[in-house]
Backbone and ligand atoms as CSV (ligand in chain L), in Angstrom:
chain,resi,resn,atom,element,x,y,z
A,1,UNK,N,N,10.017,-6.154,7.402
A,1,UNK,CA,C,11.248,-5.461,7.845
A,1,UNK,C,C,11.880,-4.726,6.614
A,2,UNK,N,N,11.745,-5.390,5.352
A,2,UNK,CA,C,12.379,-4.804,4.183
A,2,UNK,C,C,11.749,-3.420,3.881
A,3,UNK,N,N,10.354,-3.375,3.965
A,3,UNK,CA,C,9.737,-2.062,3.641
A,3,UNK,C,C,10.133,-1.061,4.721
A,4,UNK,N,N,10.207,-1.498,5.926
A,4,UNK,CA,C,10.609,-0.548,7.018
A,4,UNK,C,C,11.995,0.035,6.769
A,5,UNK,N,N,12.875,-0.877,6.345
A,5,UNK,CA,C,14.286,-0.383,6.084
A,5,UNK,C,C,14.353,0.633,4.987
A,6,UNK,N,N,13.545,0.374,3.920
A,6,UNK,CA,C,13.487,1.228,2.808
A,6,UNK,C,C,12.968,2.640,3.248
A,7,UNK,N,N,11.782,2.545,4.005
A,7,UNK,CA,C,11.236,3.832,4.439
A,7,UNK,C,C,12.211,4.585,5.342
A,8,UNK,N,N,12.761,3.918,6.285
A,8,UNK,CA,C,13.733,4.549,7.230
A,8,UNK,C,C,14.894,5.173,6.457
A,9,UNK,N,N,15.380,4.498,5.460
A,9,UNK,CA,C,16.526,5.000,4.641
A,9,UNK,C,C,16.176,6.291,4.073
A,10,UNK,N,N,14.961,6.430,3.471
A,10,UNK,CA,C,14.601,7.687,2.740
A,10,UNK,C,C,14.251,8.731,3.844
A,11,UNK,N,N,13.667,8.358,4.968
A,11,UNK,CA,C,13.245,9.262,6.021
A,11,UNK,C,C,14.582,9.931,6.577
A,12,UNK,N,N,15.557,9.139,6.774
A,12,UNK,CA,C,16.774,9.588,7.332
A,12,UNK,C,C,17.525,10.583,6.422
A,13,UNK,N,N,17.563,10.181,5.166
A,13,UNK,CA,C,18.144,11.088,4.189
A,13,UNK,C,C,17.436,12.405,4.104
A,14,UNK,N,N,16.093,12.358,4.104
A,14,UNK,CA,C,15.263,13.485,4.023
A,14,UNK,C,C,15.437,14.410,5.256
A,15,UNK,N,N,15.520,13.825,6.430
A,15,UNK,CA,C,15.711,14.559,7.627
A,15,UNK,C,C,17.074,15.305,7.629
A,16,UNK,N,N,18.126,14.578,7.084
A,16,UNK,CA,C,19.468,15.267,7.021
A,16,UNK,C,C,19.507,16.373,6.010
A,17,UNK,N,N,18.749,16.154,4.907
A,17,UNK,CA,C,18.731,17.142,3.811
A,17,UNK,C,C,17.980,18.420,4.375
A,18,UNK,N,N,16.876,18.226,5.059
A,18,UNK,CA,C,16.083,19.355,5.590
A,18,UNK,C,C,16.949,20.210,6.448
A,19,UNK,N,N,17.782,19.532,7.309
A,19,UNK,CA,C,18.578,20.282,8.222
A,19,UNK,C,C,19.993,20.756,7.727
A,20,UNK,N,N,20.291,20.206,6.536
A,20,UNK,CA,C,21.594,20.378,5.955
A,20,UNK,C,C,22.724,19.773,6.799
A,21,UNK,N,N,22.463,18.611,7.397
A,21,UNK,CA,C,23.480,17.917,8.226
A,21,UNK,C,C,24.246,16.881,7.447
A,22,UNK,N,N,25.553,17.016,7.609
A,22,UNK,CA,C,26.480,15.968,6.972
A,22,UNK,C,C,26.235,14.673,7.803
A,23,UNK,N,N,26.921,13.579,7.392
A,23,UNK,CA,C,26.882,12.423,8.190
A,23,UNK,C,C,27.712,12.591,9.529
A,24,UNK,N,N,28.749,13.400,9.445
A,24,UNK,CA,C,29.491,13.639,10.669
A,24,UNK,C,C,28.680,14.454,11.679
A,25,UNK,N,N,27.969,15.461,11.217
A,25,UNK,CA,C,27.096,16.230,12.113
A,25,UNK,C,C,25.990,15.431,12.750
A,26,UNK,N,N,25.402,14.505,11.851
A,26,UNK,CA,C,24.403,13.715,12.320
A,26,UNK,C,C,24.854,12.730,13.387
A,27,UNK,N,N,26.033,12.141,13.118
A,27,UNK,CA,C,26.642,11.243,14.155
A,27,UNK,C,C,26.874,11.962,15.427
A,28,UNK,N,N,27.365,13.144,15.413
A,28,UNK,CA,C,27.615,13.974,16.581
A,28,UNK,C,C,26.308,14.275,17.303
A,29,UNK,N,N,25.226,14.523,16.552
A,29,UNK,CA,C,23.971,15.004,17.195
A,29,UNK,C,C,23.109,13.866,17.756
A,30,UNK,N,N,23.315,12.630,17.160
A,30,UNK,CA,C,22.468,11.492,17.503
A,30,UNK,C,C,23.217,10.438,18.419
A,31,UNK,N,N,24.578,10.520,18.375
A,31,UNK,CA,C,25.324,9.501,19.124
A,31,UNK,C,C,25.318,8.112,18.467
A,32,UNK,N,N,24.965,8.179,17.143
A,32,UNK,CA,C,24.980,6.964,16.354
A,32,UNK,C,C,26.112,7.069,15.388
A,33,UNK,N,N,26.940,6.086,15.251
A,33,UNK,CA,C,28.180,6.179,14.429
A,33,UNK,C,C,27.851,6.455,12.988
A,34,UNK,N,N,28.798,7.131,12.350
A,34,UNK,CA,C,28.741,7.485,10.959
A,34,UNK,C,C,28.518,6.168,10.094
A,35,UNK,N,N,29.277,5.102,10.520
A,35,UNK,CA,C,29.145,3.860,9.699
A,35,UNK,C,C,27.801,3.293,9.718
A,36,UNK,N,N,27.199,3.337,10.934
A,36,UNK,CA,C,25.807,2.770,11.109
A,36,UNK,C,C,24.855,3.666,10.350
A,37,UNK,N,N,25.025,5.029,10.445
A,37,UNK,CA,C,24.077,5.869,9.653
A,37,UNK,C,C,24.183,5.625,8.163
A,38,UNK,N,N,25.421,5.355,7.677
A,38,UNK,CA,C,25.603,5.023,6.228
A,38,UNK,C,C,24.786,3.773,5.909
A,39,UNK,N,N,24.950,2.725,6.762
A,39,UNK,CA,C,24.339,1.461,6.458
A,39,UNK,C,C,22.820,1.629,6.417
A,40,UNK,N,N,22.307,2.450,7.380
A,40,UNK,CA,C,20.811,2.659,7.431
A,40,UNK,C,C,20.403,3.372,6.143
A,41,UNK,N,N,21.141,4.322,5.741
A,41,UNK,CA,C,20.691,5.049,4.540
A,41,UNK,C,C,20.802,4.271,3.238
A,42,UNK,N,N,21.647,3.210,3.250
A,42,UNK,CA,C,21.742,2.231,2.108
A,42,UNK,C,C,20.787,1.175,2.289
A,43,UNK,N,N,19.998,1.099,3.295
A,43,UNK,CA,C,19.067,0.044,3.527
A,43,UNK,C,C,19.657,-1.267,3.968
A,44,UNK,N,N,20.979,-1.162,4.399
A,44,UNK,CA,C,21.729,-2.438,4.672
A,44,UNK,C,C,21.563,-2.862,6.157
A,45,UNK,N,N,20.938,-2.009,6.968
A,45,UNK,CA,C,20.963,-2.339,8.362
A,45,UNK,C,C,19.556,-2.212,8.947
A,46,UNK,N,N,19.137,-3.117,9.831
A,46,UNK,CA,C,17.898,-2.997,10.613
A,46,UNK,C,C,18.340,-2.517,11.927
A,47,UNK,N,N,18.240,-1.235,12.218
A,47,UNK,CA,C,18.747,-0.727,13.446
A,47,UNK,C,C,17.889,-1.232,14.663
A,48,UNK,N,N,18.467,-1.269,15.795
A,48,UNK,CA,C,17.639,-1.667,17.000
A,48,UNK,C,C,16.800,-0.495,17.364
A,49,UNK,N,N,15.868,-0.817,18.216
A,49,UNK,CA,C,14.919,0.187,18.725
A,49,UNK,C,C,15.661,1.320,19.438
A,50,UNK,N,N,16.719,0.970,20.191
A,50,UNK,CA,C,17.492,1.997,20.911
A,50,UNK,C,C,18.200,2.926,19.946
A,51,UNK,N,N,18.637,2.384,18.870
A,51,UNK,CA,C,19.337,3.207,17.832
A,51,UNK,C,C,18.309,4.198,17.176
A,52,UNK,N,N,17.126,3.693,16.914
A,52,UNK,CA,C,16.079,4.518,16.289
A,52,UNK,C,C,15.659,5.661,17.231
A,53,UNK,N,N,15.544,5.308,18.529
A,53,UNK,CA,C,15.223,6.418,19.507
A,53,UNK,C,C,16.303,7.470,19.539
A,54,UNK,N,N,17.550,7.049,19.450
A,54,UNK,CA,C,18.682,8.038,19.487
A,54,UNK,C,C,18.592,8.982,18.256
A,55,UNK,N,N,18.315,8.363,17.119
A,55,UNK,CA,C,18.226,9.146,15.893
A,55,UNK,C,C,16.987,10.071,15.996
A,56,UNK,N,N,15.924,9.621,16.435
A,56,UNK,CA,C,14.703,10.535,16.560
A,56,UNK,C,C,15.010,11.623,17.508
A,57,UNK,N,N,15.589,11.348,18.652
A,57,UNK,CA,C,15.902,12.410,19.616
A,57,UNK,C,C,16.891,13.387,19.185
A,58,UNK,N,N,17.898,12.931,18.403
A,58,UNK,CA,C,18.948,13.755,17.892
A,58,UNK,C,C,18.341,14.753,16.902
A,59,UNK,N,N,17.354,14.320,16.146
A,59,UNK,CA,C,16.741,15.226,15.104
A,59,UNK,C,C,15.578,15.981,15.746
A,60,UNK,N,N,15.290,15.716,16.994
A,60,UNK,CA,C,14.110,16.423,17.603
A,60,UNK,C,C,12.840,16.021,16.818
A,61,UNK,N,N,12.741,14.736,16.514
A,61,UNK,CA,C,11.618,14.260,15.689
A,61,UNK,C,C,10.943,13.080,16.503
A,62,UNK,N,N,9.730,12.770,16.204
A,62,UNK,CA,C,9.048,11.652,16.913
A,62,UNK,C,C,9.682,10.437,16.379
A,63,UNK,N,N,9.437,9.307,17.191
A,63,UNK,CA,C,9.899,8.035,16.823
A,63,UNK,C,C,9.209,7.534,15.609
A,64,UNK,N,N,7.920,7.714,15.555
A,64,UNK,CA,C,7.113,7.192,14.387
A,64,UNK,C,C,7.461,7.853,13.092
A,65,UNK,N,N,8.063,9.068,13.086
A,65,UNK,CA,C,8.461,9.748,11.925
A,65,UNK,C,C,9.277,8.803,11.029
A,66,UNK,N,N,10.104,7.943,11.646
A,66,UNK,CA,C,10.939,7.019,10.916
A,66,UNK,C,C,10.326,5.728,10.546
A,67,UNK,N,N,9.072,5.427,10.930
A,67,UNK,CA,C,8.524,4.154,10.770
A,67,UNK,C,C,7.615,4.071,9.520
A,68,UNK,N,N,7.022,5.192,9.083
A,68,UNK,CA,C,6.250,5.164,7.963
A,68,UNK,C,C,5.499,6.512,7.897
A,69,UNK,N,N,4.794,6.711,6.623
A,69,UNK,CA,C,4.209,8.084,6.459
A,69,UNK,C,C,2.963,8.113,7.330
A,70,UNK,N,N,2.538,9.393,7.716
A,70,UNK,CA,C,1.283,9.558,8.282
A,70,UNK,C,C,0.231,9.324,7.190
A,71,UNK,N,N,-0.947,8.914,7.567
A,71,UNK,CA,C,-2.001,8.627,6.607
A,71,UNK,C,C,-2.666,9.985,6.192
A,72,UNK,N,N,-2.377,10.404,4.956
A,72,UNK,CA,C,-2.867,11.769,4.496
A,72,UNK,C,C,-4.377,11.687,4.360
A,73,UNK,N,N,-5.013,10.552,4.159
A,73,UNK,CA,C,-6.525,10.433,3.967
A,73,UNK,C,C,-7.193,10.671,5.219
A,74,UNK,N,N,-6.512,10.265,6.363
A,74,UNK,CA,C,-7.188,10.308,7.667
A,74,UNK,C,C,-7.247,11.743,8.162
A,75,UNK,N,N,-8.394,12.160,8.440
A,75,UNK,CA,C,-8.422,13.529,9.028
A,75,UNK,C,C,-9.423,13.558,10.194
A,76,UNK,N,N,-10.693,13.660,9.896
A,76,UNK,CA,C,-11.658,13.713,11.034
A,76,UNK,C,C,-11.920,12.330,11.656
A,77,UNK,N,N,-11.548,11.301,10.931
A,77,UNK,CA,C,-11.679,9.939,11.452
A,77,UNK,C,C,-10.597,9.028,10.943
A,78,UNK,N,N,-9.982,8.208,11.822
A,78,UNK,CA,C,-8.974,7.326,11.535
A,78,UNK,C,C,-9.144,6.029,12.243
A,79,UNK,N,N,-9.550,5.008,11.449
A,79,UNK,CA,C,-9.756,3.625,11.919
A,79,UNK,C,C,-8.518,2.863,11.893
A,80,UNK,N,N,-8.102,2.317,12.960
A,80,UNK,CA,C,-6.886,1.495,13.030
A,80,UNK,C,C,-7.124,0.143,13.524
A,81,UNK,N,N,-7.339,-0.796,12.678
A,81,UNK,CA,C,-7.758,-2.180,13.128
A,81,UNK,C,C,-6.610,-2.838,13.853
A,82,UNK,N,N,-6.932,-3.737,14.807
A,82,UNK,CA,C,-5.950,-4.415,15.626
A,82,UNK,C,C,-4.853,-5.027,14.822
A,83,UNK,N,N,-5.190,-5.684,13.683
A,83,UNK,CA,C,-4.180,-6.380,12.884
A,83,UNK,C,C,-3.085,-5.445,12.418
A,84,UNK,N,N,-3.444,-4.202,12.250
A,84,UNK,CA,C,-2.436,-3.219,11.765
A,84,UNK,C,C,-1.546,-2.717,12.881
A,85,UNK,N,N,-1.864,-2.986,14.101
A,85,UNK,CA,C,-1.126,-2.507,15.228
A,85,UNK,C,C,-0.309,-3.510,15.879
A,86,UNK,N,N,-0.342,-4.776,15.385
A,86,UNK,CA,C,0.493,-5.840,15.968
A,86,UNK,C,C,1.910,-5.413,16.000
A,87,UNK,N,N,2.697,-5.902,16.974
A,87,UNK,CA,C,4.047,-5.467,17.254
A,87,UNK,C,C,4.806,-5.387,15.908
A,88,UNK,N,N,5.380,-4.234,15.622
A,88,UNK,CA,C,6.057,-3.997,14.406
A,88,UNK,C,C,7.583,-4.076,14.588
A,89,UNK,N,N,8.047,-3.858,15.814
A,89,UNK,CA,C,9.507,-3.776,16.094
A,89,UNK,C,C,9.705,-4.557,17.385
A,90,UNK,N,N,10.837,-5.101,17.417
A,90,UNK,CA,C,11.199,-5.850,18.741
A,90,UNK,C,C,12.683,-5.580,18.923
A,91,UNK,N,N,13.056,-5.278,20.163
A,91,UNK,CA,C,14.438,-5.236,20.580
A,91,UNK,C,C,14.594,-6.138,21.745
A,92,UNK,N,N,15.484,-7.151,21.664
A,92,UNK,CA,C,15.485,-8.180,22.732
A,92,UNK,C,C,13.963,-8.712,22.537
A,93,UNK,N,N,13.333,-8.713,23.639
A,93,UNK,CA,C,11.964,-9.157,23.541
A,93,UNK,C,C,10.940,-8.083,23.777
A,94,UNK,N,N,11.424,-6.881,23.844
A,94,UNK,CA,C,10.404,-5.797,24.069
A,94,UNK,C,C,9.645,-5.629,22.711
A,95,UNK,N,N,8.360,-5.506,22.849
A,95,UNK,CA,C,7.554,-5.373,21.667
A,95,UNK,C,C,6.883,-3.970,21.658
A,96,UNK,N,N,6.961,-3.343,20.553
A,96,UNK,CA,C,6.354,-2.004,20.436
A,96,UNK,C,C,5.252,-2.093,19.299
A,97,UNK,N,N,4.042,-1.732,19.593
A,97,UNK,CA,C,3.138,-1.503,18.476
A,97,UNK,C,C,2.622,-0.129,18.534
A,98,UNK,N,N,2.339,0.427,17.352
A,98,UNK,CA,C,1.876,1.870,17.303
A,98,UNK,C,C,0.437,1.995,17.277
A,99,UNK,N,N,-0.130,2.582,18.410
A,99,UNK,CA,C,-1.601,2.913,18.391
A,99,UNK,C,C,-1.841,3.969,17.406
A,100,UNK,N,N,-1.142,5.136,17.590
A,100,UNK,CA,C,-1.331,6.183,16.566
A,100,UNK,C,C,0.147,6.782,16.375
A,101,UNK,N,N,0.544,6.938,15.082
A,101,UNK,CA,C,1.810,7.608,14.851
A,101,UNK,C,C,1.717,9.102,15.156
A,102,UNK,N,N,2.842,9.700,15.306
A,102,UNK,CA,C,2.941,11.143,15.463
A,102,UNK,C,C,2.308,11.891,14.253
A,103,UNK,N,N,1.406,12.864,14.610
A,103,UNK,CA,C,0.839,13.796,13.599
A,103,UNK,C,C,0.946,15.160,14.123
A,104,UNK,N,N,1.644,16.012,13.479
A,104,UNK,CA,C,1.779,17.426,13.949
A,104,UNK,C,C,0.474,18.113,14.337
A,105,UNK,N,N,-0.623,17.751,13.768
A,105,UNK,CA,C,-1.886,18.288,14.081
A,105,UNK,C,C,-2.220,18.084,15.530
A,106,UNK,N,N,-1.823,16.902,16.065
A,106,UNK,CA,C,-2.236,16.444,17.377
A,106,UNK,C,C,-1.064,16.469,18.392
A,107,UNK,N,N,0.181,16.423,17.935
A,107,UNK,CA,C,1.327,16.596,18.827
A,107,UNK,C,C,1.715,15.374,19.700
A,108,UNK,N,N,1.179,14.246,19.379
A,108,UNK,CA,C,1.553,13.016,20.224
A,108,UNK,C,C,1.718,11.869,19.370
A,109,UNK,N,N,2.464,10.824,19.923
A,109,UNK,CA,C,2.406,9.506,19.335
A,109,UNK,C,C,2.119,8.541,20.512
A,110,UNK,N,N,1.479,7.409,20.189
A,110,UNK,CA,C,0.897,6.543,21.200
A,110,UNK,C,C,1.255,5.054,20.920
A,111,UNK,N,N,1.901,4.469,21.891
A,111,UNK,CA,C,2.352,3.103,21.675
A,111,UNK,C,C,1.803,2.102,22.678
A,112,UNK,N,N,1.791,0.831,22.352
A,112,UNK,CA,C,1.557,-0.157,23.325
A,112,UNK,C,C,2.939,-0.890,23.463
A,113,UNK,N,N,3.289,-1.025,24.682
A,113,UNK,CA,C,4.660,-1.761,24.908
A,113,UNK,C,C,4.458,-3.118,25.652
A,114,UNK,N,N,5.169,-4.040,25.424
A,114,UNK,CA,C,5.232,-5.267,26.145
A,114,UNK,C,C,6.605,-5.546,26.654
A,115,UNK,N,N,6.837,-5.455,28.024
A,115,UNK,CA,C,8.148,-5.582,28.583
A,115,UNK,C,C,8.255,-7.020,29.215
A,116,UNK,N,N,9.228,-7.779,28.686
A,116,UNK,CA,C,9.398,-9.090,29.211
A,116,UNK,C,C,9.993,-9.156,30.628
A,117,UNK,N,N,9.820,-10.237,31.294
A,117,UNK,CA,C,10.443,-10.369,32.672
A,117,UNK,C,C,12.012,-9.988,32.580
A,118,UNK,N,N,12.416,-9.154,33.549
A,118,UNK,CA,C,13.837,-8.736,33.591
A,118,UNK,C,C,14.218,-7.546,32.698
A,119,UNK,N,N,13.239,-7.021,31.964
A,119,UNK,CA,C,13.584,-6.008,30.950
A,119,UNK,C,C,13.895,-4.650,31.687
A,120,UNK,N,N,15.003,-4.033,31.370
A,120,UNK,CA,C,15.241,-2.729,31.947
A,120,UNK,C,C,15.971,-1.834,30.958
A,121,UNK,N,N,15.462,-0.658,30.769
A,121,UNK,CA,C,16.113,0.303,29.822
A,121,UNK,C,C,16.065,1.762,30.440
A,122,UNK,N,N,17.206,2.447,30.318
A,122,UNK,CA,C,17.290,3.785,30.620
A,122,UNK,C,C,17.401,4.543,29.315
A,123,UNK,N,N,16.566,5.578,29.097
A,123,UNK,CA,C,16.517,6.268,27.832
A,123,UNK,C,C,17.174,7.597,28.009
A,124,UNK,N,N,17.731,7.995,26.916
A,124,UNK,CA,C,18.330,9.384,26.882
A,124,UNK,C,C,17.160,10.396,27.000
A,125,UNK,N,N,17.427,11.609,27.476
A,125,UNK,CA,C,16.396,12.576,27.589
A,125,UNK,C,C,15.891,12.976,26.174
A,126,UNK,N,N,14.575,13.068,26.044
A,126,UNK,CA,C,14.050,13.599,24.836
A,126,UNK,C,C,14.289,15.145,24.773
A,127,UNK,N,N,13.809,15.799,23.709
A,127,UNK,CA,C,14.021,17.223,23.641
A,127,UNK,C,C,13.104,17.954,24.672
A,128,UNK,N,N,13.450,19.202,24.836
A,128,UNK,CA,C,12.883,20.039,25.826
A,128,UNK,C,C,11.325,20.050,25.696
A,129,UNK,N,N,10.558,19.895,26.788
A,129,UNK,CA,C,9.129,19.981,26.694
A,129,UNK,C,C,8.406,18.620,26.389
A,130,UNK,N,N,9.188,17.584,26.072
A,130,UNK,CA,C,8.467,16.321,25.764
A,130,UNK,C,C,8.034,15.675,27.043
A,131,UNK,N,N,6.821,15.165,27.023
A,131,UNK,CA,C,6.156,14.564,28.263
A,131,UNK,C,C,5.685,13.202,27.868
A,132,UNK,N,N,5.904,12.212,28.780
A,132,UNK,CA,C,5.366,10.904,28.549
A,132,UNK,C,C,4.304,10.517,29.568
A,133,UNK,N,N,3.395,9.663,29.132
A,133,UNK,CA,C,2.263,9.190,29.934
A,133,UNK,C,C,2.314,7.748,29.848
A,134,UNK,N,N,2.591,7.086,30.942
A,134,UNK,CA,C,2.556,5.598,30.940
A,134,UNK,C,C,1.333,5.094,31.731
A,135,UNK,N,N,0.668,4.174,31.109
A,135,UNK,CA,C,-0.510,3.465,31.816
A,135,UNK,C,C,-0.333,2.033,31.724
A,136,UNK,N,N,-0.375,1.326,32.875
A,136,UNK,CA,C,-0.231,-0.153,32.906
A,136,UNK,C,C,-1.490,-0.776,32.667
A,137,UNK,N,N,-1.509,-1.708,31.731
A,137,UNK,CA,C,-2.740,-2.526,31.401
A,137,UNK,C,C,-2.704,-3.821,32.235
A,138,UNK,N,N,-1.598,-4.456,32.304
A,138,UNK,CA,C,-1.526,-5.705,33.039
A,138,UNK,C,C,-0.101,-5.922,33.526
A,139,UNK,N,N,0.063,-6.469,34.802
A,139,UNK,CA,C,1.280,-6.704,35.417
A,139,UNK,C,C,1.723,-5.472,36.202
A,140,UNK,N,N,2.970,-5.557,36.638
A,140,UNK,CA,C,3.548,-4.493,37.509
A,140,UNK,C,C,4.925,-4.085,36.937
A,141,UNK,N,N,5.205,-2.757,36.891
A,141,UNK,CA,C,6.511,-2.301,36.271
A,141,UNK,C,C,6.884,-1.125,37.159
A,142,UNK,N,N,8.086,-0.677,36.834
A,142,UNK,CA,C,8.670,0.550,37.443
A,142,UNK,C,C,9.145,1.442,36.372
A,143,UNK,N,N,8.876,2.747,36.630
A,143,UNK,CA,C,9.345,3.808,35.776
A,143,UNK,C,C,10.304,4.700,36.433
A,144,UNK,N,N,11.435,4.999,35.779
A,144,UNK,CA,C,12.412,5.899,36.354
A,144,UNK,C,C,12.153,7.305,35.877
A,145,UNK,N,N,11.926,8.206,36.785
A,145,UNK,CA,C,11.667,9.617,36.418
A,145,UNK,C,C,11.978,10.554,37.605
A,146,UNK,N,N,12.450,11.728,37.301
A,146,UNK,CA,C,12.698,12.608,38.439
A,146,UNK,C,C,13.716,11.973,39.433
A,147,UNK,N,N,14.580,11.220,38.912
A,147,UNK,CA,C,15.701,10.734,39.745
A,147,UNK,C,C,15.442,9.462,40.567
A,148,UNK,N,N,14.214,8.826,40.414
A,148,UNK,CA,C,14.007,7.630,41.165
A,148,UNK,C,C,12.943,6.695,40.422
A,149,UNK,N,N,12.915,5.442,40.904
A,149,UNK,CA,C,12.006,4.470,40.308
A,149,UNK,C,C,10.607,4.576,41.034
A,150,UNK,N,N,9.531,4.557,40.142
A,150,UNK,CA,C,8.100,4.598,40.715
A,150,UNK,C,C,7.481,3.286,40.290
A,151,UNK,N,N,6.854,2.563,41.310
A,151,UNK,CA,C,6.215,1.352,41.072
A,151,UNK,C,C,4.784,1.552,40.581
A,152,UNK,N,N,4.393,0.955,39.496
A,152,UNK,CA,C,3.081,1.028,38.890
A,152,UNK,C,C,2.456,-0.384,38.749
A,153,UNK,N,N,1.198,-0.456,39.185
A,153,UNK,CA,C,0.441,-1.724,38.980
A,153,UNK,C,C,-0.630,-1.496,37.913
A,154,UNK,N,N,-1.293,-2.609,37.476
A,154,UNK,CA,C,-2.329,-2.510,36.485
A,154,UNK,C,C,-3.329,-1.474,36.844
A,155,UNK,N,N,-3.568,-0.542,35.930
A,155,UNK,CA,C,-4.529,0.547,36.145
A,155,UNK,C,C,-3.873,1.811,36.600
A,156,UNK,N,N,-2.659,1.751,36.995
A,156,UNK,CA,C,-1.971,3.024,37.435
A,156,UNK,C,C,-1.356,3.676,36.221
A,157,UNK,N,N,-1.336,5.005,36.320
A,157,UNK,CA,C,-0.718,5.869,35.238
A,157,UNK,C,C,0.199,6.838,35.783
A,158,UNK,N,N,1.191,7.219,35.010
A,158,UNK,CA,C,2.200,8.192,35.449
A,158,UNK,C,C,2.545,9.157,34.334
A,159,UNK,N,N,2.476,10.390,34.619
A,159,UNK,CA,C,2.979,11.418,33.558
A,159,UNK,C,C,4.253,11.972,34.117
A,160,UNK,N,N,5.238,12.152,33.198
A,160,UNK,CA,C,6.491,12.720,33.631
A,160,UNK,C,C,7.201,13.432,32.532
A,161,UNK,N,N,7.992,14.411,32.971
A,161,UNK,CA,C,8.806,15.183,32.033
A,161,UNK,C,C,9.875,14.239,31.464
A,162,UNK,N,N,9.857,14.119,30.087
A,162,UNK,CA,C,10.791,13.098,29.506
A,162,UNK,C,C,11.995,13.778,28.881
A,163,UNK,N,N,12.182,15.129,29.253
A,163,UNK,CA,C,13.356,15.758,28.771
A,163,UNK,C,C,14.554,15.675,29.755
A,164,UNK,N,N,14.412,14.632,30.640
A,164,UNK,CA,C,15.448,14.253,31.534
A,164,UNK,C,C,15.554,12.741,31.424
A,165,UNK,N,N,16.678,12.186,32.080
A,165,UNK,CA,C,16.845,10.788,32.080
A,165,UNK,C,C,15.639,10.010,32.585
A,166,UNK,N,N,15.191,9.015,31.948
A,166,UNK,CA,C,14.008,8.282,32.352
A,166,UNK,C,C,14.153,6.826,31.905
A,167,UNK,N,N,13.345,5.868,32.405
A,167,UNK,CA,C,13.505,4.505,32.125
A,167,UNK,C,C,12.356,3.652,32.541
A,168,UNK,N,N,12.405,2.416,32.155
A,168,UNK,CA,C,11.296,1.461,32.299
A,168,UNK,C,C,11.897,0.126,32.773
A,169,UNK,N,N,11.357,-0.599,33.661
A,169,UNK,CA,C,11.766,-1.906,33.977
A,169,UNK,C,C,10.729,-2.870,34.521
A,170,UNK,N,N,10.907,-4.095,34.305
A,170,UNK,CA,C,9.981,-5.170,34.827
A,170,UNK,C,C,10.740,-6.117,35.698
A,171,UNK,N,N,10.554,-6.040,36.945
A,171,UNK,CA,C,11.295,-6.917,37.960
A,171,UNK,C,C,10.458,-8.227,38.212
A,172,UNK,N,N,9.394,-8.336,37.525
A,172,UNK,CA,C,8.477,-9.539,37.902
A,172,UNK,C,C,8.794,-10.665,36.890
A,173,UNK,N,N,8.050,-11.736,37.068
A,173,UNK,CA,C,8.198,-12.891,36.262
A,173,UNK,C,C,7.203,-12.958,35.160
A,174,UNK,N,N,6.330,-11.971,35.077
A,174,UNK,CA,C,5.359,-11.852,34.040
A,174,UNK,C,C,5.575,-10.724,33.092
A,175,UNK,N,N,5.212,-10.860,31.808
A,175,UNK,CA,C,5.296,-9.754,30.861
A,175,UNK,C,C,4.382,-8.640,31.259
A,176,UNK,N,N,4.750,-7.410,31.161
A,176,UNK,CA,C,3.962,-6.262,31.440
A,176,UNK,C,C,3.451,-5.684,30.135
A,177,UNK,N,N,2.167,-5.389,30.176
A,177,UNK,CA,C,1.585,-4.671,28.982
A,177,UNK,C,C,1.342,-3.200,29.463
A,178,UNK,N,N,1.865,-2.243,28.717
A,178,UNK,CA,C,1.532,-0.836,29.105
A,178,UNK,C,C,1.335,0.059,27.843
A,179,UNK,N,N,0.771,1.185,28.089
A,179,UNK,CA,C,0.634,2.149,27.057
A,179,UNK,C,C,1.664,3.258,27.254
A,180,UNK,N,N,2.130,3.944,26.212
A,180,UNK,CA,C,3.018,5.116,26.395
A,180,UNK,C,C,2.553,6.108,25.358
A,181,UNK,N,N,2.050,7.263,25.878
A,181,UNK,CA,C,1.684,8.326,24.968
A,181,UNK,C,C,2.699,9.450,25.146
A,182,UNK,N,N,3.386,9.820,24.043
A,182,UNK,CA,C,4.443,10.808,24.059
A,182,UNK,C,C,3.968,12.074,23.463
A,183,UNK,N,N,3.966,13.149,24.267
A,183,UNK,CA,C,3.540,14.468,23.797
A,183,UNK,C,C,4.790,15.327,23.394
A,184,UNK,N,N,4.718,15.846,22.209
A,184,UNK,CA,C,5.848,16.699,21.637
A,184,UNK,C,C,5.295,18.121,21.549
A,185,UNK,N,N,5.917,19.140,22.147
A,185,UNK,CA,C,5.476,20.485,22.001
A,185,UNK,C,C,5.660,20.894,20.619
A,186,UNK,N,N,4.832,21.888,20.214
A,186,UNK,CA,C,4.817,22.394,18.799
A,186,UNK,C,C,6.241,22.775,18.276
A,187,UNK,N,N,6.400,22.735,16.890
A,187,UNK,CA,C,7.661,22.942,16.276
A,187,UNK,C,C,8.239,24.298,16.549
L,1,MN,MN,MN,11.191,8.081,26.314
């Protein structure tokens, strides 16, 4: 977590510098308080997953932009062993592991999510043109998109425009494993 905090602190400062945003502007654009942003930049806070998503959306950046650098060595081939993809972040009990971080060459980031029983989250809209692809590996879950909940069982997949309100929930007694591939249109 320490390394993540340090990386996040510098990535946030860099993103603000690139855009010329003050802390006030950043707070207004992300919905994250100026105090929290200051703590993150000083490496004093481990923000929740929800806070990180707000920051990424506010900057029109991918989620993985804030987690670590893209591998500059990897070009034609990138081998990502299972041990390196183990859950890196947890909010409540939701686990997120990164299959592939965002790379502008490819325009997507790809996660595996584990939703514990009773988990429910509604996300703020991503930026215009962002599309999510959910595919359930095990269990049953529901995805909120286009104004209603859609039931998905193992093997089902759903693609939806994620530039509107959307969400995920698990109404069952078993943890759900699913994949989420998020496409970002070009810069
Ligand atoms: Mn989303």
